[in-house]
C-alpha positions in Angstrom: 1.2 8.4 -31.9 4.1 7.2 -34.0 5.8 4.0 -33.4 9.2 6.1 -33.3 8.6 7.7 -30.2 6.8 5.3 -28.2 8.3 4.6 -24.7 7.7 2.6 -21.8 7.0 4.5 -18.7 7.7 3.0 -15.0 4.9 2.2 -13.1 4.9 3.0 -9.4 6.6 0.5 -7.0 5.7 1.6 -3.4 1.9 2.4 -2.9 1.0 -0.1 -0.1 -2.7 -1.0 0.6 -3.8 -1.4 4.7 -6.7 -4.0 4.6 -8.2 -3.6 8.2 -11.2 -3.9 10.1 -13.1 -0.8 10.6 -15.8 0.1 13.4 -17.3 1.8 10.0 -17.5 -1.5 9.0 -16.5 -2.7 4.8 -15.2 0.5 2.7 -14.6 0.9 -1.0 -10.2 1.6 -1.4 -9.3 4.9 -0.5 -6.5 6.9 -1.4 -4.4 8.3 1.6 -1.4 10.8 0.8 -0.2 12.0 4.1 -1.0 10.9 8.0 -2.2 14.1 8.6 -5.1 13.1 5.7 -5.4 9.7 7.6 -5.8 12.0 10.9 -8.7 13.7 9.4 -10.4 10.8 7.6 -10.1 8.6 10.6 -10.4 10.8 13.4 -7.2 9.7 15.0 -7.0 11.3 18.3 -10.6 11.8 19.2 -12.1 10.0 21.9 -12.7 6.4 21.1 -11.4 7.3 17.1 -8.7 6.0 15.1 -10.5 2.8 14.8 -9.0 2.1 18.6 -8.3 -1.5 19.0 -6.8 -2.2 15.9 -3.2 -1.6 14.7 -4.4 0.3 11.5 -3.5 3.9 12.8 -0.2 2.6 14.0 0.9 1.2 11.0 0.1 3.8 8.7 1.6 6.2 10.4 4.9 3.9 10.8 4.8 4.0 6.7 4.2 7.7 6.4 7.7 8.0 9.3 9.4 5.5 7.3 9.4 7.2 3.9 6.1 6.1 2.4 4.4 8.8 0.7 0.9 7.3 -0.7 -1.4 4.5 0.7 -4.8 3.2 0.4 -7.1 2.0 3.4 -9.4 -0.9 2.8 -12.0 -1.7 5.3 -13.1 -5.0 6.0 -16.3 -5.7 8.6 -14.9 -8.1 10.6 -11.5 -10.2 11.4 -12.8 -13.4 8.8 -11.8 -14.7 5.6 -15.0 -13.6 4.1 -14.6 -9.8 5.2 -10.9 -10.2 4.1 -12.2 -11.3 0.3 -13.9 -8.6 0.1 -11.9 -6.1 0.9 -9.0 -7.8 -1.4 -12.1 -8.3 -4.5 -12.3 -4.3 -4.1 -8.5 -3.9 -4.1 -8.4 -5.9 -7.5 -9.6 -2.3 -9.4 -6.9 -0.3 -8.3 -4.1 -0.6 -10.5 -1.3 1.3 -8.5 -0.7 -0.7 -5.6 2.0 -2.4 -4.9 2.2 -3.7 -1.0 -0.8 -5.6 0.8 -0.5 -5.5 4.4 -2.8 -6.4 6.9 -1.7 -4.9 10.2 -4.7 -6.7 12.0 -4.0 -10.2 10.5 -3.8 -11.9 13.6 -6.6 -10.2 15.5 -8.6 -13.5 15.2 -5.9 -15.9 15.5 -7.5 -19.1 14.0 -8.3 -17.1 11.1 -4.5 -15.4 10.3 -3.4 -18.4 8.1 -6.2 -18.4 5.5 -6.3 -14.7 5.6 -2.6 -14.8 5.4 -3.3 -17.3 2.1 -5.7 -15.1 0.6 -3.2 -12.0 0.6 -0.6 -13.9 -1.3 -2.8 -15.5 -3.8 -4.2 -11.9 -4.5 -1.0 -10.7 -4.7 0.3 -13.9 -6.8 -2.4 -13.3 -9.5 -2.8 -9.9 -9.6 1.4 -10.4 -10.6 3.1 -6.9 -9.7 2.4 -7.0 -5.7 3.5 -8.1 -2.6 2.3 -9.3 0.7 3.9 -7.8 3.2 2.8 -10.1 6.3 4.1 -10.7 9.7 4.4 -13.0 12.8 1.7 -13.1 15.6 2.4 -11.1 18.7 4.5 -12.3 21.2 5.3 -15.2 18.9 8.9 -17.3 20.5 11.4 -18.6 18.2 10.0 -21.6 17.7 6.1 -20.0 16.6 8.3 -17.7 14.1 9.8 -20.6 12.2 6.3 -22.4 11.9 4.7 -19.3 10.8 5.5 -19.8 6.9 4.2 -23.5 6.8 1.4 -22.4 8.7 0.0 -20.1 6.0 0.2 -23.3 4.0 1.5 -21.4 0.1 2.0 -22.8 -2.8 5.0 -22.0 -4.6 3.9 -19.0 -6.6 2.3 -17.6 -3.7 5.2 -18.3 -2.1 7.1 -15.8 -3.8 4.8 -13.1 -3.6 4.9 -13.2 -0.2 7.1 -11.8 2.8 7.1 -12.1 6.9 8.9 -10.1 9.6 9.7 -11.0 12.9 9.7 -9.5 15.7 6.9 -7.0 16.5 7.7 -3.6 17.7 7.5 -0.8 20.5 6.3 2.4 19.6 5.4 5.8 21.3 1.8 5.7 20.4 -0.5 7.9 18.1 -3.0 8.3 20.9 0.0 8.7 23.1 0.5 5.8 24.9 3.0 3.5 24.1 2.0 0.1 22.0 4.0 -3.3 20.8 2.7 -3.1 17.3 3.4 -5.5 14.3 6.6 -4.0 12.1 4.5 -4.3 8.5 3.5 -0.9 8.4 6.9 0.7 8.9 8.6 -1.6 6.8 5.9 -0.9 3.7 7.5 2.5 4.5 11.2 1.1 4.9 10.7 -0.6 1.4 8.7 3.1 0.1 12.2 4.3 1.2 14.5 2.1 -0.6 13.1 2.2 -3.6 13.3 6.3 -3.9 16.7 6.2 -2.7 18.3 3.1 -4.3 15.8 1.9 -6.4 13.3 -1.0 -6.4 16.1 -3.1 -7.7 18.1 -2.5 -3.9 17.5 -5.1 -1.0 15.2 -3.1 1.8 17.5 -4.5 4.3 20.2 -2.9 6.6 17.7 -0.3 6.9 16.5 2.0 10.2 13.3 1.5 11.0 12.1 5.2 12.4 9.4 5.5 14.9 9.9 2.0 16.7 11.7 2.7 19.9 12.6 -1.3 20.7 11.5 -4.9 19.6 9.3 -6.6 22.2 12.2 -9.9 21.4 15.9 -9.4 21.2 17.8 -11.7 18.5 20.7 -14.0 18.6 22.7 -14.9 15.6 22.1 -17.7 16.0 17.9 -17.5 16.0 18.2 -15.1 13.3 20.0 -17.8 10.9 17.4 -20.1 11.9 14.8 -17.8 10.7 16.3 -16.9 7.8 16.8 -20.6 6.6 12.9 -20.7 6.6 12.4 -17.0 5.1 11.5 -15.1 7.9 13.2 -11.8 8.0 14.4 -10.6 11.2 14.3 -6.9 12.8 17.5 -6.6 14.9 19.1 -4.2 17.2 23.0 -3.3 17.1 25.0 -1.1 19.5 25.5 2.3 18.0 23.7 1.3 15.0 20.1 1.3 16.1 17.1 -0.7 15.0 17.7 -2.0 11.4 15.8 -4.6 9.0 18.0 -7.5 8.7 16.2 -9.5 6.1 14.9 -9.3 2.7 13.5 -12.7 1.3 10.7 -13.8 0.2 9.1 -17.4 1.5 9.6 -19.0 -1.8 12.5 -21.9 -1.6 13.4 -21.8 -5.2 16.8 -20.1 -6.0 15.0 -17.5 -8.4 12.4 -16.0 -6.4 14.0 -16.2 -3.0 15.0 -12.6 -2.7 12.5 -9.6 -2.4 14.2 -7.0 -4.6 14.2 -9.9 -7.2 10.4 -10.5 -7.4 9.7 -6.9 -7.1 12.1 -5.8 -9.9 10.5 -8.3 -12.3 7.3 -6.8 -10.9 8.0 -3.6 -11.8 9.2 -4.8 -15.0 6.6 -7.1 -15.8 3.7 -4.1 -15.1 5.6 -0.9 -16.7 5.9 -3.3 -20.3 2.5 -4.6 -19.7 1.2 -1.2 -19.2 3.0 0.8 -21.8 2.5 -1.7 -24.3 -1.2 -2.1 -25.0 -1.3 0.1 -28.1 -0.3 -3.1 -29.8 -3.8 -4.2 -29.8 -4.3 -1.5 -32.6 -1.6 -2.9 -35.0 -1.3 -6.0 -37.7 0.5 -8.5 -36.0 3.3 -9.0 -38.4 7.0 -8.4 -38.5 7.0 -4.8 -37.8 4.9 -5.3 -34.7 7.8 -7.4 -33.2 10.5 -5.5 -34.3 9.0 -2.3 -32.8 8.1 -4.2 -29.3 11.7 -5.6 -28.9 13.0 -1.8 -29.8 11.0 0.1 -27.1 11.6 -3.1 -24.4 15.3 -3.0 -25.1 16.0 0.5 -24.8 13.9 0.7 -21.7 15.8 -2.4 -20.1 18.8 -0.6 -21.4 18.0 2.3 -19.0 17.4 0.4 -16.1 20.8 -1.5 -16.7 22.4 2.0 -16.6 20.6 2.9 -13.7 22.1 0.1 -11.8 19.1 -2.1 -11.7 20.8 -5.2 -13.9 23.9 -6.7 -13.3 26.3 -7.0 -16.1 29.4 -5.4 -18.1 27.5 -4.9 -21.2 23.4 -4.6 -21.9 24.1 -8.4 -23.8 25.3 -9.7 -20.4 22.3 -8.0 -18.6 19.3 -8.9 -20.5 17.5 -10.1 -23.5 14.4 -9.7 -25.7 12.6 -12.3 -28.0 9.6 -10.7 -29.8 9.8 -12.4 -33.5 8.9 -16.0 -35.6 10.5 -17.8 -33.0 7.9 -17.5 -30.2 5.1 -15.9 -32.1 3.6 -19.1 -34.2 1.0 -18.9 -36.7 -1.0 -20.0 -33.9 -0.3 -17.1 -31.7 -1.2 -14.6 -34.3 -4.4 -16.3 -35.0 -5.3 -16.3 -31.4 -4.7 -12.0 -31.3 -1.6 -12.0 -29.1 1.5 -11.1 -29.5 4.2 -12.4 -26.9 7.6 -11.1 -25.7 9.9 -13.2 -24.0 12.5 -11.5 -21.2 15.5 -12.5 -19.2 17.6 -10.7 -17.1 20.4 -10.7 -14.7 19.2 -9.2 -11.6 21.6 -10.4 -9.5 25.1 -12.3 -11.3 25.8 -11.8 -14.8 24.9 -14.7 -17.2 21.8 -16.2 -14.5 18.6 -15.0 -16.2 15.6 -14.8 -14.5 12.8 -15.0 -17.2 9.3 -13.6 -17.7 6.9 -13.2 -20.5 4.5 -10.2 -21.6 1.7 -11.3 -23.5 -0.7 -8.7 -25.1 -3.6 -8.5 -27.3 -2.7 -7.4 -30.7 -4.6 -6.5 -33.9 -5.1 -8.4 -37.3 -2.7 -11.4 -38.2 0.1 -10.4 -41.0 
């Protein structure tokens, strides 16, 4: 391929992975492309089918009902951290997952904090996915406020983690009304927002389809208390229905406080890294640096035109640095090429920075 036609192709943003205990035991990630396919694969509707007693079927149904199109199901043998760790290890080889959901996170309550931390750590290491978690069933507002601290996440893990409250009432895929966590529905809302507006749009002020009510109605003061610790609320408003009323991560830092900012950077980083692996076969010199600068700038310019980045001009919206200032002789000798990027996802002049490091060819 000639360098003049190299481009960066945007990666996907809304493929969910459901990590859940299965009656059949641990299973490799299996791709599911619609509710009908899930029903066929997991015998939903059959007597004792659908992995009765778990929230998996309801979560997957909620995902597709709200706009999801592709997901993976990762079966575990039970509810312990060890079982979850096996599932997450299998998920590391699936490159196109962007959202990790554990609909039965609280089935063994004593294991929930450790499992939540394992999922958050998995997402942080992957760098292209988010943990979409939830509070326990029937949790009071006071309990929900304590949930983020209960998970014991470090600063990086918190950036890649969201928590939603409360649970929702659904008609039930087996025909019996149930109260279930909203995680699957919310993963679908994220996917729908991505498709209709873009990953840069906060997935909030959106209707939740397939849910008839909440198991707890929140006041404005309670919403404020939960929002302050990063717990995203679902609310019901007259004539507007059931809405997502929050879009925060568990990060306390200014840069990574909002879900859409973290997910946008995930998307940009993943897209640039995936589309510039050709650098490994090029001499690591000024021509390579200029070529990388050019293709990344073109990609980010397109993102700016689509409304993903703020600023009256591209110069206000982003910058790209790939030259001698960040590619030292030592970097070149180590067979690496560094691309530093800054973007303005919220306000002009307040840049979020990230770095892409690729393998590169021989030195100059």
